[in-house]
C-alpha positions as CSV (number, residue, x, y, z in Angstrom):
1,M,141.6,76.8,73.5
2,D,138.8,78.2,71.5
3,P,139.7,81.8,70.4
4,R,136.4,83.2,71.7
5,E,136.9,81.6,75.0
6,H,140.5,82.9,75.1
7,L,139.1,86.5,74.5
8,R,136.5,86.0,77.2
9,R,139.2,85.1,79.7
10,L,141.2,88.1,78.7
11,A,138.1,90.3,79.1
12,G,137.8,89.0,82.6
13,Y,141.4,89.9,83.4
14,I,140.9,93.4,82.0
15,V,137.9,94.2,84.2
16,Q,139.1,92.3,87.3
17,E,139.9,95.5,89.2
18,I,136.3,96.8,89.0
19,T,134.8,93.5,90.1
20,P,135.3,94.3,93.9
21,A,132.7,97.1,93.5
22,R,130.1,94.4,94.2
23,G,131.9,93.3,97.4
24,L,132.1,96.9,98.5
25,K,128.3,97.0,98.5
26,E,128.2,94.4,101.2
27,L,130.5,96.6,103.3
28,T,128.7,99.9,102.8
29,R,125.4,101.1,101.4
30,N,126.6,104.7,101.1
31,S,125.9,105.5,97.5
32,A,128.6,108.2,97.4
33,H,131.2,105.6,98.4
34,L,130.0,103.1,95.9
35,G,129.8,105.6,93.1
36,H,133.2,107.1,93.8
37,Y,134.8,103.7,93.9
38,A,133.3,102.7,90.6
39,E,134.5,106.0,88.9
40,E,138.0,105.6,90.3
41,A,138.2,101.9,89.4
42,V,137.2,102.7,85.8
43,R,139.8,105.5,85.6
44,S,142.4,103.1,86.8
45,L,141.3,100.6,84.2
46,V,141.4,103.0,81.3
47,R,144.8,104.5,82.3
48,R,146.4,101.2,81.4
49,T,145.5,101.7,77.8
50,S,145.3,105.5,77.4
51,H,149.0,106.4,77.2
52,P,150.2,109.0,76.1
53,L,146.9,110.7,77.2
54,N,146.2,111.8,80.7
55,V,143.0,110.6,82.5
56,A,141.2,112.7,85.1
57,T,137.9,113.7,86.5
58,G,136.8,117.4,86.2
59,G,135.6,119.6,83.4
60,I,136.2,120.9,79.9
61,V,136.2,124.7,79.4
62,H,135.8,126.8,76.2
63,E,134.8,130.3,75.2
64,G,131.1,129.4,75.3
65,N,131.0,128.1,78.9
66,H,133.7,130.3,80.5
67,A,132.5,131.6,83.8
68,S,129.2,129.7,83.4
69,C,128.2,126.1,84.2
70,I,131.0,123.7,83.3
71,P,129.6,120.1,83.4
72,Q,131.3,117.7,85.8
73,L,132.7,114.8,83.9
74,D,133.7,111.4,85.5
75,T,136.6,110.6,83.2
76,I,138.3,112.9,80.7
77,F,141.0,111.9,78.2
78,W,143.3,114.9,77.7
79,S,146.7,116.1,76.7
80,A,149.0,118.8,78.0
81,C,149.9,119.7,74.4
82,P,149.6,122.3,73.0
83,A,148.2,123.9,76.1
84,P,148.4,122.8,79.8
85,P,145.4,122.2,81.9
86,V,143.8,125.3,83.4
87,F,143.7,123.7,86.8
88,C,145.2,120.3,87.8
89,A,145.6,118.7,91.2
90,G,145.9,114.9,91.7
91,N,143.2,113.2,89.6
92,F,141.2,116.4,89.0
93,A,141.7,118.7,86.0
94,I,139.9,121.5,84.2
95,V,141.2,121.4,80.6
96,P,140.8,123.5,77.4
97,R,138.4,122.0,74.8
98,H,141.0,121.6,72.1
99,T,143.2,119.4,74.4
100,A,140.3,117.1,75.5
101,F,139.8,114.1,73.2
102,G,137.0,112.2,74.9
103,Y,135.2,111.4,78.1
104,L,133.2,108.7,79.9
105,E,130.2,108.9,82.2
106,V,130.6,106.0,84.7
107,K,127.9,104.3,86.7
108,R,128.5,101.5,89.3
109,S,125.3,99.5,88.3
110,A,122.4,99.6,85.9
111,Y,120.0,101.1,88.5
112,S,116.7,102.6,87.3
113,G,117.7,106.1,86.0
114,S,121.3,105.2,85.1
115,G,120.6,105.4,81.4
116,L,119.0,108.9,81.8
117,A,122.0,110.1,83.8
118,I,124.4,108.8,81.0
119,Q,122.2,110.3,78.3
120,Q,122.3,113.7,80.0
121,A,126.1,113.6,80.3
122,L,126.5,112.6,76.7
123,A,124.2,115.5,75.6
124,H,127.2,117.8,76.2
125,A,129.5,115.8,73.8
126,D,128.9,118.0,70.7
127,E,129.8,121.1,72.7
128,L,132.8,119.7,74.6
129,I,134.6,117.3,72.2
130,P,135.5,118.6,68.8
131,Y,136.9,115.3,67.6
132,R,134.8,112.5,65.9
133,C,135.0,108.9,65.1
134,N,132.4,107.5,62.6
135,E,130.7,110.9,62.9
136,K,130.1,110.5,66.6
137,P,131.7,112.6,69.4
138,L,134.1,110.6,71.5
139,A,132.0,110.3,74.6
140,R,130.4,107.1,76.0
141,G,128.7,105.8,79.1
142,V,130.2,102.9,81.2
143,V,128.2,100.7,83.6
144,C,130.4,98.5,85.7
145,L,127.8,95.8,86.5
146,R,124.2,95.0,85.6
147,E,123.0,93.3,88.7
148,H,120.4,90.5,88.4
149,G,117.0,91.9,87.7
150,Q,118.1,95.5,86.8
151,R,116.3,96.9,83.8
152,D,116.6,100.3,82.2
153,K,115.2,100.9,78.7
154,T,117.2,104.2,78.2
155,L,120.4,102.4,79.0
156,D,119.5,99.5,76.7
157,D,118.9,102.0,73.9
158,L,122.2,103.6,74.5
159,V,123.9,100.2,74.4
160,E,122.2,99.3,71.2
161,E,123.4,102.6,69.7
162,G,127.0,101.9,70.8
163,L,127.0,104.9,73.2
164,A,127.2,102.9,76.5
165,F,129.0,99.7,77.6
166,V,127.8,97.4,80.4
167,L,131.0,95.6,81.4
168,M,129.7,92.8,83.6
169,D,126.4,90.9,84.1
170,E,125.2,89.2,87.2
171,S,123.2,85.9,87.0
172,E,120.3,84.9,89.2
173,A,122.8,82.8,91.2
174,G,125.0,85.9,91.8
175,E,127.7,84.8,89.4
176,V,129.4,87.8,87.7
177,T,130.4,87.4,84.0
178,P,132.4,89.9,81.9
179,N,130.6,91.0,78.8
180,L,133.1,90.3,76.1
181,K,131.6,92.7,73.5
182,A,131.3,95.5,75.9
183,V,134.9,95.2,77.2
184,M,136.3,95.1,73.7
185,D,134.1,98.0,72.6
186,L,135.5,100.0,75.5
187,V,139.1,99.1,74.5
188,N,138.3,100.1,70.9
189,F,136.8,103.3,72.1
190,I,140.0,104.2,73.9
191,A,141.9,103.4,70.8
192,D,139.7,105.8,68.8
193,V,140.3,108.5,71.4
194,K,144.1,107.9,71.1
195,N,144.0,107.9,67.3
196,A,142.1,111.2,67.4
197,A,144.8,112.7,69.7
198,L,147.7,111.4,67.6
199,S,146.2,112.8,64.4
200,V,146.2,116.4,65.7
201,L,148.9,116.7,68.4
202,G,151.6,117.2,65.8
203,G,150.0,120.1,64.0
204,I,148.0,122.4,66.3
205,K,149.2,125.5,68.1
206,V,147.6,127.9,70.5
207,A,146.7,131.2,68.8
208,I,146.4,134.4,70.8
209,H,144.4,137.1,69.1
210,Q,144.9,140.6,70.3
């Protein structure tokens, strides 16, 4: 088998659990249901490759946003070392900034305005994520599916900059095809997050100043 075709098939297997999001739309038009499913499906997907980091929705807190507005984040990569989460229940966590190593903003589809929503979420990256890869904070946008006919220039610009990934594309005939580059870019992003975590977890400690 051609190596690229082999990788394309692997990409399809990797994203197969988020594919039913399109079928869900035929069952319900409730945007909250659709969005929550997409977010949870992506969290389930990235958990398979994020070990030993934890994955949750919630927020990142630091001395600058304590008791003020803490942005809600779809998917946070965090570690309980050297400090535990401030609050944690199920898939929700509020974690200290120095134990958060990256985050994702997730959209079910490339609807008009999805790019702006991702851009606004990524605007907090410099504040919330102290770790970098190639001089960029470890925060990205993920769109599960670009439905046929969907166009969003802001999203396209983010994809061009490597700040967002569109994992699947729908043809005019309704066929859904995984985007090989986007899937591999997401996998590599998670690897960058893990490398950032592994580079610091052995040497940092919590300092209490009186």
